[in-house]
N, C-alpha and C positions, 0 to 999 in steps of 0.2 A: 378348694372346691374341697363337699361335702358330700361324706358316703349319705348315698337314702332322699338325696333334698334338689328338691328342684333343682337345676344351674341355670339364672336367666344370661338370655343375652347381654353380654360387656353395656358398660350404658354409653360408650360412644357410638352406637346401636339406635338411641333411643327415638332419636326422629325415625319418620318411616322410609324415606328414600337414605337414610344408612341401611336401613336395617333391607330393606329391597336390593341394594347391591351386593349385599353382605350373603345372602343368601342365591343368588346368583353367583358372586365368587364364587362358595362353596358348594355348590353344585356342578359348575364348568371346573372346581379342580378332584371334585367324584367321578367324573365324565373321565376327565384324560389322566388321571391314578388307578381311579378303581375298572372302570366302566367301558373305555374305548374297544376293547378288543369283544365284548359282550356280543354274543348272536341274540339276542331277546332285545334287543337298543336298536333305535333307527336311529342311526347318523345325518340322516335328510335333516333332523328336526333339531332348533336350536334349541339353547336354554332359556327361558323367558319367562317374566313376570306381567301379571294382570290384575287387576283389579286388588289393586290393597284397599283394602280400608277396615279404620276400626268399627268393630260390633262388639258391644257392653267393653267388657274388661282386657279384649283382644284382638290382637291386627291379625287383620287373617289377607291372604292372598291364593292365585291361582298359580300353579307352577306345572310348565311346561317344561319336559327335557326327554333327551330322547329315548327314558325309559318307561317315563308315567308323566298324567296329568293325575295333580293331585289338590288340595287347600290346605293348604300349611296354616295352624291356627300359634300365635304365639301371645298369650296371656303378655299384661303388665305387670301382676307379679302371680308370685307361686301360685298354683294352684293347688287346691287341696285333695292331690290326687299320691297314693306310694306310688313309689318309684318301686319297681320290682324288681329283686336281686340278679347282679347282670347288670343292672343302667345307671348307675352312679358314675355321675362326671370322670371318678375317679378309672373304673372299670370302662368306660366308654372313649378314654381322651384319646389310646395309641387302636381301637377296634376297628376293624373292613366298618365297610358303610354297610347298612344292611335297611335295603327300599323297606322295608313294612317292619319296626319293633311289638313291642307287646299291645295288644288291643287294648284302651282305656274307656271309661266309661266318664264322661262330663255332662252337665247341665249350661248349654249357651240359651238367650234370649228365654228362660221358660224349658227346653226344651230339650230331652236326653239326646244327648250327641254322644257316638263310636269313633275315635281315632285310635292312632298308632301312634303310639310315641320312640322315639326318637330325637339323638343328641351327636352335635358336629362340636367340634373345641370353640369354633367361630361363632356360631347361635347359641350354644346351650342346649336345653333342652327345649324339645319343642311335637304338635300334634301332626300329625300327615293323615289325611282324612284322599283315597285312591279316588279318584274320581274314573281310570282307564289304565291298566298295564299294559292292556295290547298295542301299540306303537306303531306295529308295521303296518299296518294299513291305510297311514298317513303318507302322505306325498310330501306335503308342509305342512305349516303351524297354522297357515289357513283354514288347510282342509281340518284339523282336530279342532279347532275353534270354530266351524263354522256345522262340524256334528254334533258340538255342546250345547249350541243356539240353536240346535234345531230340538235336541236334549229340554232345553230348559220349556222352550214354545209348548211341546207336547203334554210338559211336566202341569205348565200353569194351566191349559188348558180342559187336563181333564181333573187340573187342582179347583178351576171353575165349575166344571159339570156336577163335580162335587162338593160343592162349596165347605170347604177344608182351609186352613189358613197358613202359612208354612211361614216365621218371620225370615227365618234367618235366611230362607232361599233367597225373599223377598231384597233385602239387604241385597244379595250381589245380583247384580239388577242384568238384564242384558245391555245397557246402555255401558253401565260399566268395565262388564266383561272383555268390549272391544274398546274400551281407551287404555291407550297405551301411557303409561305414563313421562317416557321419553326414551330417544329412538335415534341415540347418537349411530345407528349400525344396526339397529334389529336386536341391541344386544340387554334392554332393560325391555323392551317392551311396548 
């Protein structure tokens, strides 16, 4: 590990399925070790992953946890982002989990994006785009994704009316949002 350098996931997470499982395991550990008693967490919700796919040189997925619904982004190569002070792998390896780290700007599909830097020793550095941080209203995962589907539908209708194009949003289609990667017990999603 080196100060100020983007820490990639280990080579054994190069396969999408391995990365997906590591994301689930890491967030279940975070829940069990640090957030189990958190009053802002909705313990009726699982840790679940959906829509893992490749966009440009990034692997992008939707992650549902009892504390957030978010998009996680993992670059194939270290992006040209400066790691802020306090966020090197060395400095974060034993630090408590933070839901949202420093805000970073980057480009994806030719569009400016913003996301929060995060780090876990298992996953390395990655970016988080929160979709919802208030998970209390939801009875289960289907309710969360049902509401997100409604948001997507309304956004698509509004973009059509305005004749606007958003390639990133089109990449995560409604069909993929509901496609489960594998499901031996609702674990992977």
